[in-house]
C-alpha positions as CSV (number, residue, x, y, z in Angstrom):
1,M,-14.4,-8.1,-11.3
2,A,-12.4,-5.3,-9.7
3,R,-14.5,-3.2,-7.0
4,L,-13.3,0.4,-8.3
5,L,-13.1,3.2,-5.5
6,E,-12.9,7.0,-6.2
7,I,-10.3,8.6,-4.3
8,N,-9.2,12.1,-4.1
9,P,-5.6,12.3,-5.7
10,Y,-4.3,15.4,-3.7
11,N,-6.3,14.5,-0.4
12,P,-7.1,11.1,-0.2
13,Q,-10.3,10.6,2.3
14,P,-8.6,8.3,5.3
15,R,-11.9,6.1,5.3
16,L,-11.5,5.0,1.8
17,I,-7.8,4.7,2.8
18,S,-8.5,2.6,5.4
19,Q,-10.6,0.4,3.1
20,V,-7.8,0.1,0.3
21,V,-5.5,-1.5,3.5
22,D,-8.0,-3.6,4.4
23,V,-7.8,-5.4,0.9
24,L,-3.9,-5.2,1.4
25,R,-4.0,-7.0,4.8
26,K,-6.0,-9.5,3.6
27,G,-3.9,-10.5,0.7
28,G,-5.4,-8.7,-2.1
29,V,-4.2,-7.5,-5.0
30,V,-5.1,-3.4,-5.8
31,A,-4.4,-1.1,-8.8
32,Y,-3.4,2.8,-7.9
33,P,-2.0,6.2,-9.4
34,T,1.7,6.8,-8.5
35,D,3.8,9.9,-10.1
36,T,4.9,7.6,-13.0
37,M,1.7,5.9,-14.1
38,Y,-0.8,3.6,-13.1
39,G,0.7,0.8,-10.9
40,I,-0.2,-2.6,-9.5
41,G,0.6,-4.0,-6.0
42,C,-0.2,-6.1,-2.7
43,D,1.6,-6.0,0.7
44,I,5.5,-7.5,0.2
45,F,4.6,-10.4,2.9
46,Q,1.6,-11.9,1.8
47,Q,3.5,-13.9,-0.7
48,K,0.2,-15.9,-2.2
49,A,-0.8,-11.9,-3.6
50,V,3.1,-11.5,-4.6
51,K,3.2,-14.7,-6.8
52,R,-0.3,-13.8,-7.9
53,V,0.8,-10.2,-9.2
54,H,3.7,-12.7,-11.0
55,Q,0.5,-14.5,-12.9
56,I,-0.7,-11.2,-13.5
57,K,2.2,-10.0,-15.4
58,R,3.7,-12.8,-16.6
59,R,7.1,-12.3,-14.9
60,P,9.5,-15.2,-14.0
61,K,9.6,-15.7,-10.3
62,H,13.5,-15.2,-10.6
63,K,12.7,-11.3,-11.2
64,P,11.9,-9.3,-8.7
65,F,9.5,-6.6,-8.4
66,S,9.9,-3.0,-6.7
67,F,8.3,-1.5,-3.8
68,M,7.8,1.5,-2.3
69,C,8.5,3.0,1.2
70,S,6.8,5.7,2.8
71,D,10.4,8.0,3.3
72,L,14.2,7.8,3.5
73,K,13.6,6.4,7.2
74,N,11.6,3.5,6.0
75,I,13.9,2.7,2.9
76,S,17.0,2.2,5.5
77,Q,14.9,-0.9,7.1
78,Y,14.4,-2.3,3.9
79,A,17.7,-1.5,2.2
80,H,21.5,-1.1,3.1
81,V,22.2,2.8,2.5
82,S,25.5,4.3,2.3
83,N,26.2,7.7,3.6
84,T,25.8,8.7,-0.8
85,A,23.0,7.0,-1.3
86,Y,21.4,8.7,1.6
87,R,22.6,12.2,0.2
88,L,21.5,11.3,-3.2
89,M,18.2,10.0,-2.3
90,K,17.3,12.8,0.3
91,K,17.5,15.2,-2.7
92,N,15.6,13.5,-4.9
93,L,12.9,11.8,-3.0
94,P,9.8,11.6,-3.0
95,G,9.5,11.5,-6.6
96,P,10.2,9.1,-10.2
97,Y,12.8,7.4,-9.4
98,T,13.8,3.6,-8.8
99,F,17.0,3.1,-6.6
100,V,18.3,-0.2,-6.2
101,L,20.2,-1.0,-3.0
102,P,21.1,-4.0,-1.2
103,G,18.1,-5.2,0.3
104,S,18.0,-6.3,3.9
105,K,17.1,-9.0,6.5
106,L,13.6,-7.9,6.6
107,V,13.0,-7.8,2.7
108,P,10.9,-11.4,2.0
109,K,13.1,-13.5,-0.5
110,I,10.8,-13.1,-3.3
111,M,11.0,-9.7,-3.4
112,L,14.8,-10.1,-3.7
113,T,17.4,-10.7,-6.7
114,K,20.2,-13.4,-6.4
115,Q,22.3,-10.8,-5.9
116,K,20.3,-10.0,-3.1
117,T,19.3,-6.3,-4.2
118,V,15.7,-4.3,-4.2
119,G,14.6,-1.6,-6.2
120,I,12.5,0.7,-3.9
121,R,10.8,3.3,-5.1
122,V,9.3,6.6,-2.7
123,P,6.4,7.8,-4.9
124,D,5.4,11.6,-4.5
125,N,1.7,10.4,-4.6
126,P,-0.6,11.5,-1.7
127,I,-2.7,8.2,-2.4
128,C,0.7,5.8,-2.3
129,Q,1.9,7.7,0.4
130,A,-1.3,7.2,2.4
131,M,-1.8,3.6,1.5
132,I,2.2,3.0,2.9
133,E,2.0,4.8,6.0
134,E,-1.5,3.1,6.9
135,L,-0.4,0.0,6.0
136,G,2.8,-0.1,8.1
137,N,5.2,-1.5,5.3
138,P,6.3,-1.6,2.0
139,I,3.6,-2.4,-1.2
140,L,4.8,-3.9,-4.5
141,T,4.5,-1.9,-7.3
142,T,4.4,-2.9,-11.1
143,S,3.1,-1.0,-13.8
144,A,-0.5,-1.4,-14.3
145,Q,0.4,-1.6,-18.6
146,G,-0.5,-4.5,-20.9
147,E,1.7,-7.2,-22.5
148,D,2.5,-4.9,-25.6
149,R,2.1,-1.7,-23.8
150,E,0.6,-0.5,-27.3
151,R,-3.2,0.9,-25.3
152,L,-2.0,3.7,-22.8
153,V,-3.7,3.6,-19.6
154,I,-4.3,6.9,-18.0
155,D,-7.0,6.3,-15.0
156,G,-8.7,3.8,-13.1
157,L,-11.2,2.6,-15.7
158,D,-8.6,1.7,-18.7
159,V,-7.1,-0.6,-15.6
160,E,-10.4,-2.1,-15.3
161,D,-10.6,-3.3,-18.9
162,L,-7.4,-4.3,-19.1
163,F,-7.3,-6.3,-15.0
164,G,-10.2,-6.0,-13.9
165,S,-10.6,-9.4,-13.5
166,Q,-7.4,-10.5,-11.9
167,I,-7.1,-7.6,-9.2
168,D,-9.7,-6.9,-6.4
169,L,-9.6,-3.2,-6.0
170,I,-8.7,-0.5,-8.4
171,I,-8.5,2.9,-6.9
172,D,-9.9,5.5,-9.5
173,G,-7.3,8.8,-8.8
174,G,-7.7,10.6,-12.2
175,E,-5.3,10.8,-15.4
176,V,-1.8,9.9,-15.2
177,Y,-0.3,9.8,-18.3
178,P,2.2,6.8,-18.1
179,E,6.1,7.1,-18.3
180,P,8.3,5.2,-16.4
181,S,10.6,5.8,-13.6
182,T,14.4,6.4,-13.8
183,V,16.0,3.5,-12.5
184,V,19.4,4.2,-10.8
185,S,21.7,2.0,-9.3
186,L,23.2,2.9,-6.2
187,L,24.4,-0.2,-5.4
188,D,28.4,1.3,-5.8
189,D,29.7,5.2,-4.9
190,E,29.3,6.5,-8.1
191,P,25.6,6.0,-9.0
192,E,24.4,4.2,-12.5
193,I,21.7,4.9,-14.4
194,L,20.0,1.8,-15.1
195,R,16.9,2.9,-17.0
196,E,15.6,6.8,-17.8
197,G,12.6,8.2,-17.5
198,K,10.3,10.3,-15.9
199,G,12.9,11.6,-13.6
200,D,16.0,13.7,-14.4
201,P,19.1,11.5,-15.1
202,A,21.5,14.2,-15.4
203,L,20.9,14.7,-11.3
204,F,23.2,11.6,-10.6
205,R,26.0,11.7,-13.8
């Protein structure tokens, strides 16, 4: 069973964040709260761990997951960011959005679509920010929801019930009422809303 670690959602304890990052560096899979819902993820450079997440979520290999960066500067290492995209992201990040951008050469193939695009998030959540900053590179992110999505996963204990036997560590960072991020394509000059979620889509119209 996964280890359950309680972390303060507003002031994450550095000692505990180090324990999480240690698991990620060793190729582990962890669950954590974001600003939209609980997520499951791993270091994007740990290919075995990425494959494990595909198995856990029963997701085909040709459908890559999004990943979380710490800030805009971090995004520009892993994606090609146009001036328009930069302005829009600067205004709305961190926040409940996933942005689709052309991936850079730094992104592992398993994280790229056939069109060489990536989905990138900068969640407005201190635990996520602390994890990414200490790890030093992006973390894969996918929702910690069951297949049927009927059961609401709102805290670490719910994640433990659903995925406890399949992952290595669960951060319990309080309750998060699940609502997916708004997905915005910034591949062209005109932003395109691909999915409406928690983030206000009107800001991109």
